[in-house]
N, C-alpha and C positions, 0 to 999 in steps of 0.2 A: 258774867261775861262769858261768851262762848266764841271760840276761834276755831275755824276749820284748820286742821293741821296741814302744814306744808312741809315737805320733806326734801332735804338735799343730803345725799350721802357722801361724806368726805372720803378720800382715798383710804383704803385699808393700809395698815402698817404691818400686815402679815400675821396678826395675832387674832384671827377669827373675824367675826362680823364687825364692821366699822360702826362707830357711834352714829346715831341718827338724831338730829335735833328736830324737835317738833314743838309747835305752839301748844301749850297746855289747853285743855278744855275745862270749862267751868265745872264746878262740883268736885266729886271725888275727894282727894286728899288736900284740896286747896284750903289755905289758911290766910288770915289777914297779915299783911306785912308787919304791922305794929306788934303782933304777937310773936313774930319770928325774929325780926331784926332787933339786935340789942341796943343799937344807937343809930344816929343819923349816918355815920360813916358806913355801917353795914348796909343800910338801906341804899346808899349811893353806890356801894360796891356791887350790890345785887343788880342795880340798874345797868352798871357797866358790863357785868357778866351777861346780862340779857341782850344788850346791844351787840356784844361780840358773838354770842350764840346766833343771833339773827344774821350777822354778817357771814358766818360760816354756812348757815342754812340757805341763805339767798344768794351767796357769792356777790354781795353788793358792798362796795366800799363806802356807800352812804351810811351804813350801820356803824362802821368804824369811825367815820367822821362825826356821827352823832355822839358816839362814846367820848371822843376827844372833846367836843364842845361841852358836853354835860360835865365832864371831869374838870375842865377849865373853869366853868361857872361855879362848880361846887368847891373845888380845892385850890383854885388859882392857876395861873399859867406856868408856875414852876413845879408844883406838886401834881397837878392834873395829869400830865403825861406819865408820871410814875405810877399813878393809880391805874391808868389804862394798861400800862405794861404789866403790872402785877395781876390784874384781872385777866388779861390776855394769857399770861403764863398759866393761870389756873384753868382756863378753858382748854388750852393746848394740852395740859396734863390730863384733863378729863377726856379729851379726844384720844390720847395715847393709851390710857389705862382703863377706860370703861368700855364695855361692849353693850350693844343694844341701843336703846333710846335715852334721850334726856329731854324731858318736857319742861318748857319754860313759858312764862307769860311775857307780853310786850313790856318794855322798860317802864312805861307809865302806869302799869297795872298795880292796884293796891292789894293784890292777892299773891300768894306764894304757892307754887306747886310742891308736891311731895319731894320731887327731885331737887328743886331749889332749896327746900328746907333742909334736906340732907347735906347739900353743899354748904349752906350757911352754918350748919352744925359743925362741919369740918373746920371752917374758918374760926368759929367761936371757940372750939376746943384748942385750936392753935393760939388764939389770942389769950386764953386763960392759962396756957402752959400745961394743959392737962394731957400728958403723953398717952396715957391709956385711953382716954376719951378720943384723942386724935386718931389713934389707930383703929378704934371701933368705928368712928365716923368715916374713916378712909375706906373701910370694908363696905359700909353702907353705900358710899358714893361710887366707888370703883369696883366693888365686888372683890372676890378673892384675888383678882389680878392687880388690885391697888398696890402701888409701889412707892418708891422714893420720890418720883417726880410729882405725884399728887400731894404728898406730904410736904415737900419742899415748897411747892407753889402756894399751898395754904399758909404755911409759916411765913413766907415772904409777904403775902398780902396782910397777914395778921400784924406783922411788925410795923408796916406802914400805917395800918388802921390805928394801932395802939399809939404810935407816935403822933398821929393826927389828933387823937382824942386828948392826949396830954397837953399838946401845944394849944389846942382850942380851949381847954379848961384854964390854962395859964394866961390867956388873953382876956383881960377884964372888960375891954371895950371893943365893939366891932371895928374892924379896920386896922387894929394894931398888930395882928398876926398874919396879915396877907389879905387877899381878895375876899371881900364880904365877911371879914372876921375869921376866915379860915387860914390856918398857917400855910406858909410857903417855905 
């Protein structure tokens, strides 16, 4: 898959060059989603991050609406908005603490860019409670400027993903734990 990059530069917060969101190009550091995402929750969280990045890149509310619809379908009408909020907090932290660009694929793409893989590594370290790994991943994602906001947002999304995984595992039959077998 090859996408021509489109760029929208969000306003700077006074800390150097603002982050630039670009559609990733095929090839390079791209990997298969199944090799990077640890479970269905991480795959869905990646899709939400992609929708939100596209929303910032294009300044279109349609991207946010798509994120909300995707989350409602996947997590149900009660938990869906929480996932959008946590994914949004992670992207906002990325915007605040990362300089340069962030390459991402469209939400439906089965590949993961190097930047997305690093971001997922941050969330995975938070999910595992690996403090040293979390700090290493934060530096890969945000550079030396990575700070508390990125760590906090990754941990918040991780808590929600871990809760979702536990509740889903505890629901022996589809529909018992919420919309489409997913906890609410």
